[in-house]
N, C-alpha and C positions, 0 to 999 in steps of 0.2 A: 801595518796590521797590529792591532792591539794585543798586549800580552795575554789578556784573558781569552782572546780568540785562538791564540796559539796553544794555550793550555787546553782549551776545549777540543781543539783539533787533535792534539797528541792523545788525549784520552779516547776520543772517538776512533782514531786510527789503531791504537793499541787493542781496543775491544774488537774492532773489525778484523784485525789480523788473527786474533784468537779464535774467531768464528770460521775462518777459512778451513776448508778441507786440508788435512795435513799434507797430502801430496801436492795440492795446489800451492800451499804456503812454501813448501820446499822448493818447488820449481821456480816460483817467483823469487825466492831468496837467492837461489843459485844464479838466476838470470840477472837480477837487479844488483844484488850486493857483491856477487863474485864475478859478474861479467861474463858468465858462460852463455854460449849460444845454444839454441835448441838441439843442434846435432851433438854438442858436448854433454848435454844433460840426458839425452836419450839413452845411452848405455847405462847410466846410473839408475835410471828408472825402468829399464827394460821395456822401452817404448820406441815407437818410430818418431823421428824428428818432427814430422808434420803434426803428429798428435801432441807432442810437447809444446810446439809453437802455439797451437790452438788453445792448449791448457793454460799457457802463460797469458795469452790475450784474455781469456775468460777470467782468470784469477785477478788480473789488473782491474777489469771492469767490475767484478764482484767486490773487490776491495774498495774501489771508489764508491760504488753504490751503498755498500754497508756503512762506510765512513760518513757519507752524506746523510744517511738516515739517523745517525747517532749524534750529529752535530747540534749543539745547543746555541747556534748562531743564526743571525738573520740570513736570508738567501744570498745577498750580495757578498757578505763576508765569507760564507761557506763556498760560494763559487770561486772567489779569489784564491782561497787556500787550496781548493781542489785543482785549480788550473796549475798551480805551482807543482802539486803532486803529479799531475798528469805529465807535465813536462819532464819531471825527474824519472818517471816510469817509462818514458818513451812512447806514451799513448798519443 
């Protein structure tokens, strides 16, 4: 993957993260970065684990969709980068 593609992706991802709902961004960070399960996040957010799990799934998809929309890459390069991200997010 070309360095300019990676730079474009980083910019798009950063912008997309900034647009996520704060609660969704927090849930996603706790899950992906801290490795917490929905049942561990639920008490933090005063929510049911099933609701947290659905929120995490929706946040992942929202993040990918927003990132794709912001990429200044051709479709094949964008798809390649997003596949890597999806694998890291557990999608």
